[in-house]
C-alpha positions, 0 to 999 in steps of 0.5 A, a space after each residue: 299188552 301182556 296177559 298172564 297164562 292161567 297156569 301162572 296166575 290161578 290153579 283153578 282157572 282154565 282160560 283167561 282173556 282181556 277186552 276193551 270195547 266201544 262204538 265206532 264207524 266202519 267204512 269200506 270204499 264209499 260204504 259206511 256203517 255207524 254204531 259198530 260194536 268194537 271188541 278189542 280182544 286177546 285171542 282167548 276171548 273168542 273161545 270164552 264167548 263162543 264166537 263161530 266163524 263162517 270164513 277165515 280165522 280168529 286173531 292169534 297170539 302172533 297178531 296180538 304181539 305184533 299189534 297187527 292191523 287185522 280184524 274179524 267182522 260180523 255179517 252186518 259189515 259184510 252185507 253193508 260194506 262189501 255186498 257180493 264180495 268175498 271180504 277175506 283179505 279186503 281192507 276196511 276202516 274203523 274210525 279211519 284206521 285201516 285193517 285187513 279182514 281175516 275172518 267173518 262171523 256166523 250170522 246171529 240175527 237180532 235181539 229186541 230190535 238190536 242187531 247182533 251182527 254189527 261188530 268188529 274184533 281187533 287185537 287188543 294191542 292194535 286198539 291200544 296202539 291206535 289210541 295211544 295206550 289210553 287207560 280205559 277200563 279193562 275187562 278180564 274174563 276168566 273161566 274156571 276149570 270146573 263149576 265146583 272151583 268157581 269161588 276158589 277161582 274168584 278168590 285167587 283172581 282177587 288176590 292176584 288183582 290186589 297184588 298187581 294193583 299194589 293194594 294194602 291189606 286194609 285198602 278196598 278193591 279198586 276193581 269189581 269181580 263179577 261171576 255168573 252167579 252175580 248175573 243170575 242174582 241180578 236177573 232174579 232181582 229184575 224178574 222178581 220186581 217185574 213179576 210183582 209189578 205185573 201182578 199189581 197191574 193185573 190186580 188193578 185190571 181185574 178190579 176195574 174189569 169187575 167193577 165194570 161187570 158189576 155196573 153192567 149187571 146193575 143196569 141190566 137189573 134196573 132195565 129188566 125189573 118187570 121181567 124179573 117180576 113176571 118170572 117170579 109171578 109165574 113161579 121162579 124162585 129167588 135162587 133161580 133169579 140169582 143163578 140167572 144173573 150170576 151165569 150172565 155176569 160170569 159169561 161176560 167175564 169168561 168171554 173177556 178172559 178168553 179174548 185176553 188169553 188169545 191176545 196174550 198167546 198171539 203177543 208171545 208168538 209175535 215176540 218169538 217171530 220177530 226176535 230170538 227170544 223163545 216163548 211157550 204157552 202152557 195149558 195150565 196158564 190158559 186154564 188159570 186165566 179163564 178160571 180167574 176171569 170166571 171167579 171175577 165174574 162170579 164175585 162182582 156179579 153177586 151183588 147185582 144178582 142178589 139185588 135182582 133176587 130180592 125184588 118183590 114181584 108186585 113192586 117189580 110188575 108195577 115198575 115202568 
C-alpha cells in the first residue's frame, strides 16, 4: 500500500492518511468480543484523529511496509479479552487472524449508548494482505496547512485524484470530497429540521394545553354561577370577575409550565450524566418557558373569564 507524501501531492496539505473499516469479532483465548470497530489505517491517521495511548506505541511506516501483524486496541478489548493482564506483547485475533498488541488507547467512554472503546487499529497493508487486496472503498484524510488553504487543498486533491483515476475532462468524479464545512452544513440542515419539528410539536402541545385550560375554566364558570351572581350582588364589578378568572387560568398554566421546565432541566442533566454530551440550561430559557405558559393561560382563559364577567347577577342567583 503506497500513500504519497503531502509534499509530493499538494503544496497546501500538511498531513495525509488512508483508512478502511468494518466490523469484526475479536478473540483472546476463550474470551471474545463482537462488533468491534476495525480501523485499517496508515500511520498518519492516528495523528489526524488524535488517538491518545496509555501504553505502547502506534503503528509505524515500518509496520505498514512490512504488513506486520500488529495492532493497537481500545479499552473494551483490554477489559473483555485480557482482564487483569498487561496486553502489550500479547496476541489477539480478529476474524481468526492473529496480531500482536503494540498499543492501548485511552478510555473514551460512550456516546448515545454506544461504546467508543470497542476498536482495533491495524496497518492498512496488513488488512489488505489478509483480505486478498479486495477493492474496498478507501477513505483518504487530508489536513490543510491552514484554515485559509482549505479550498485550495480541496481543489488540488481533486485534481490529483482525477489524474490517478485517469478521468477525462468532461467525465464526472468517481469519488467524493468531503470537508469540515460539508459536515457543518449537514449538521445545520439536520439541526434546522429538528428545530422546526420541535417548534411544531411544541406549538401543537401549547394549543392542546390551552384548550384544556379553557375547558376547565368553562366548567368552573358553569359550576360557580351562583358564586359569581352573589359577588356581583354585593358589589363586584365585571372587571373584578374577569381578573379573578384570568388569574386562575394563568396560575394553572404557570404551574404546568414550571413542571415542564423542571422536567426539561432534569432530562438535560440525565443526558449529561449518562453520556458525554454536554448540556447547559440558560436562565433566559427558563424565564421564556414560564412567560409562554403565562401567555397561553391568559389567551385561552380570556373567553371563559369574559363569559363569567358578562353573567347577569339576577339570572346567576337563580341558577341551581
